[in-house]
N, C-alpha and C positions, 0 to 999 in steps of 0.2 A: 351370458354375463356381460354387463356393460362396463365400459372403461370409465373410471372416475377421474375427475379433474383433481389436480394437486390442491388448488385453492379455489374458493367459491368465486363466482363471476363478479360479484359486487360485495362491497362492505358498506352498509348504511351507517350514516352518522360517524364518519371516519374520525372526526376530531375528538369525540368523547367516548365512543364505544370500545369495549375490549375487542381484541382481534378475534375474528371468527374463522376457524380453520376446519377443514374436513379431517376425517381419519386417514392416517397413513399406515404403512406397514407396522405391525406390532407383533411382539412375541406371544401375546395372549389372544391373538385373533381366533375367533371361533368359526363355525360353519356359516353363521349368518353375518360374517364380517362385511361382505359386499352389499348388504341390504341395510346397513345402519344409516341413520340420518346424520347430517352434519351437526357437530356439537362445538361448543365454544371453548371448552376446557379439556385438554388431553392429559393423560398420564405422562410423566416425564420420560418414560422409556420409549415413547413413540417418536420415530425419526424418519424423515424422508431422505432417501439416498438417490441422487440424480446425476447423470453424466453432464459434462460441461455444456453440451448442445441443448439439452432439455432445460438446464439451469438458466442459460442465456435467454432462451425463448421465454421462459417464465418471467424473468426479470424485465424483459423488454415489454411484454404484454400486460403484466400486472405488477408494476413496481411497488405501489403503495401496499397492495395486499401481501406481497412477499415481506416487506419490512414489518408489517403488522404481525404476520405469521411467526417470524423469527423472534418476536418479543417473548414468546412463551414456548416455542418448539425449536428443536434442532433440525438443521438441514445439512446434509453432507453433499458436497459437489466434488466429483472425481474426474480425471482425464477420460476423454472419449476413447473408445476401443480402436479408433483409426490411428492413434498415436503410437504406431509400432516402433518408432525410433525413441520412445520414452521421453519425448519433448514435453514441455509444460505450457500451460496457459497462464495468463496474468491473474494472480489471486486477488488483486485489487478490484477486479470486476465484481466479484462475489462478496468480498468484505464490505463494499459500499452498499450492499443490500442487506447487510446484517447476517449473511450466511456464516455460521460459526465454524464448521469443519470443512476446510478446503484442502483436499488431498492433492499432493504433488509427488512427482517421481523424484525421490531423493538421489537416485543414481545419476541424474543429469544436472550438472552445475551450470545453471544459466541465470539470466536476470530474475526470472520468477522465483527461483530458490534463494537468490540474494535478497529479494524483497521479503520473502517469508522469514529469513533469518533476522533481517533488520526489524521487522515487526515485533518479534518476540525478544529481541535484545533490549527493547524498552522496559521489559519487566524482569530483567535478570535471567531470561530464558527459563522462567518458571512454568511456561506453558499456557498462560492465559493473559489476555490483555483486555482492558475495559473497552467496551464499544463506545463510539462517539455519543455524546449526550443527546443529540438530535434523534437517536434511534430508540431511546427508552425514557428520557426525562419528559414527563407530561407538562412541565412548566416551560419547556423550550418553545420559542415562537414558531419553529418549523416542525414541531412534533406532529406526526401523521400527515405532513404536507411535503416532506422532503423526498424529491425524486432525483437520484444521482444522474439521470440522463438529460435533465434539463440544462439550459445554458445560463439562466438567471435565477438568483435566489434572493428574495426580498428579506429573508430573516437571517442571512449570514453576512459577516463582515469581511469584505474583500481586503486582502493585504497585498502590498507591493514589496517584493523581496529584491533588494539590491545586493548583488554579489560581485565582489572584485577578486578576480584570480590574480594574485600578485606574483607568485613564483612557485617553482617546484624544486624538490631536493631529491636526488638519487632516484629518478623516476623509472629507470630501466636497469636494474642490477645486472651487471655483466656486459652491458652494451650502452655506454654513455654517448656513443656517436649517432644514435638514432634521433629522429626528428619528432619530438612529442607535440601533441595537440590535446587540449583539454575540452571535453564535451560534458556539459551539465544538462541533465534531463530531469524534468519534474514529472513524476508518475502519480496519478490520483484519479479522481473522477474525470470523465472525458473533457469537460471544459477547462480543467487545470493542466492537462498534458501539454508539454512544450519542451523544446530542445534548442540549445544554442552552443556554439563552439568558439573557441579562441583561435587565433592565427597559429600557424605551424612555426615552431622554432627549429631551424635547420641545425642538425648535428650537435645538439646540446641537450642531453637528458640528465646532465649532472646538476646544473643550477639555472635552468631557463627562467627568464623574467618576462612576464606578459603585461601585468598592470592593466588588465582589461576588465571593464565593468559590464555586467549583463543584468537585466531586470526581468523578473517573472511576476505575473499577476495570479494570485492564488485565492480561490473563493472558499474552498473547503479544506482548511489546513489540517483538520483532524486525521484525514487519510491522504496526506500528500507526502511523497518521499523524494529526496534529492539523490540522484545517482551521478557521482563524479567518475568519469572515464578518461583515462590517459590513453590516447590513440597513437599508433605509429604512423607518422606522416610520410615515411619513405625518405630515402636519402636525397631525392630531388624535390621533396615537398609536394608530391602528387597527392598525398593523403590516402593511403591504403585502407585506413580504418581499423587495423588490427589492434585490439585492446591489450595493453601491457600492464595495466593496473586499474583498479576500480574501488569504489566504496559507495555504499547505499546508506543513507542516514534519514531517519524520519524528520520531517520539517519541524515538528514540535520540539525536537532535540537541538535544533540550531540556536545558538546564542549570538546576540549582536556583538560585534567587535572583531578583533584579530584572533585567528585560530590557525593551528596546524591540524590538517586532516590526515590521519594515518591511513595509508592506502593498503589494499589487499590485492592478492593475485586472483587469477581466474577461478580458483577453487575456494575463494573467500577466506584464504588464510592470510594473516597479517604479514606484510613485508617489513623486514627489520628496520630499515631507515628511510623508506620512501614516504614522502609527505607532500602535501600541497599547502601553501601559505595563502590564506584568504582573509578578506574582510567582508563581513555581512551586516546588513542593516535592514530592519523590517519596519514598514510603515503601514498604519491602519488609519484610513481617513485623514491623512496628513500628519498623524502623530506617530512618533517612533515608539516601538515596543522595546523596552530595554532588555528584557529577558524572556525566554520562552517558558512554557509551563511543564515541559518534560525534559529529561536528561537521558544521556545515552551511556557514556563510559568515561573513565578517567583519561584514557589515552587521547581524547579529543578536548581535554580541559573542560569537561562537562561534569556536573554532579551525578552521582550514582542515583538511580531511581529506586523506589521501594515497591515491593510487590503489592498488587491490587488484591484486596481481600473481599470486595463486595461488588455488586452491580452485575449487569449482564456482561457476557464475555465473548471474545473471539478465541477459538481454541485451535491450537496447532495440531495438525493431523497428518499422518503419513500413511 
């Protein structure tokens, strides 16, 4: 019995042809299942289920084929068996390749789970979020040419995100003598990932004032997330790095102007009065974008979004 590849070695005429994918595990597989030839259209109930290592290897070696395959078929990625501590991988790695079902260990509250929650808060936690247009829109200039692992994209518009951390309010409930520091991290495709920090404010977690501006360059904003972390700098300002509050927000949900960001604890539960006061400005090719195209929640002075009823999806899976 020969071992079959998940995807075909090549896809001819990638710009115009339909995705060509081989058969995967199916509930109706007969005795001749391993002798079938590769077909272009599969029943909807066929789904590939791969652990994170196999999924990463596949995405690295055949990125365009994976994106083509996930236009019509489901793929499930799940944590490797060696994660005996129930830790999680970064789900963005697989979302960027159109993988719909990214399984995480819900018993472990970490950044991966916070990203997952932020992704589906965009749609009122209905369970489904529309994929970026580059993965399914045949009229998109990067359709069938988008490779998340590349460093330059001639069909995407680079944006410059200018963020001013003005002040904080009640950042550490019960201990306002700690020394807070704000870390802002952009999570997305590899070229967009970046991290910057403010200075440490000694012994003032009640109303620290930073007035510091940081800038990020983002090429693929559809799958970019901003993580605000308030770190404990230590009484001497040594910067221990212990997180006392955090919040993850999709970049598409950010609006230009002044905003209060409601913070959450390590279990992603809202803190009653802890906020960051910020000012944000987004520029694309020298012109400012006044408003984003998505919204998140009322608590951040953002419009509520409406459920997506059509198009390809990313599915929440546990």
